[in-house]
C-alpha positions in Angstrom: -23.8 -34.1 -5.3 -21.6 -35.3 -2.5 -23.9 -36.2 0.3 -21.3 -36.7 3.1 -19.8 -33.3 2.4 -23.2 -31.7 2.5 -24.1 -33.4 5.8 -20.7 -32.4 7.4 -21.3 -28.8 6.3 -24.8 -28.8 7.7 -23.4 -30.1 11.1 -20.8 -27.4 11.1 -23.3 -24.8 10.3 -25.6 -26.1 13.1 -22.7 -26.0 15.6 -21.8 -22.4 14.6 -25.4 -21.3 15.0 -25.7 -23.0 18.4 -22.4 -21.3 19.5 -23.6 -17.9 18.3 -27.0 -18.3 20.1 -25.2 -19.4 23.3 -22.7 -16.5 23.2 -25.6 -14.1 22.5 -27.5 -15.3 25.6 -24.4 -15.0 27.8 -23.7 -11.5 26.5 -27.3 -10.4 27.1 -27.1 -11.8 30.7 -23.9 -9.9 31.3 -25.4 -6.7 29.9 -28.5 -7.1 32.1 -26.1 -7.5 35.1 -24.2 -4.4 34.2 -27.5 -2.4 33.8 -28.7 -3.6 37.2 -25.3 -2.6 38.7 -25.5 0.9 37.1 -29.0 1.4 38.5 -27.7 0.6 42.0 -24.5 2.7 41.7 -25.0 5.6 39.2 -21.7 6.6 37.6 -20.2 9.9 38.6 -18.7 11.3 35.3 -15.8 13.1 37.1 -14.7 10.1 39.1 -14.9 8.0 35.9 -12.7 10.5 34.1 -10.2 10.5 36.9 -10.1 6.7 36.8 -9.4 6.7 33.0 -6.6 9.2 33.5 -5.1 7.1 36.3 -5.2 4.0 34.1 -3.7 5.9 31.2 -0.8 7.1 33.5 -0.2 3.6 34.8 0.0 2.3 31.2 2.5 5.0 30.3 4.6 4.2 33.3 4.6 0.5 32.4 2.8 -0.9 35.4 
């Protein structure tokens, strides 16, 4: 068995796991911020729908 290859693979796996954990924490923090923002400002479904229509129209027009 090639020991240096195994060690390099283990290091790469450890870095990928570290990156995944870090990104997961950042995502969870952002979701918590969004939940807190939603609690402060409840979403009006009609205004949200109008905003989606406005964004769709702007995209069609090429803005």
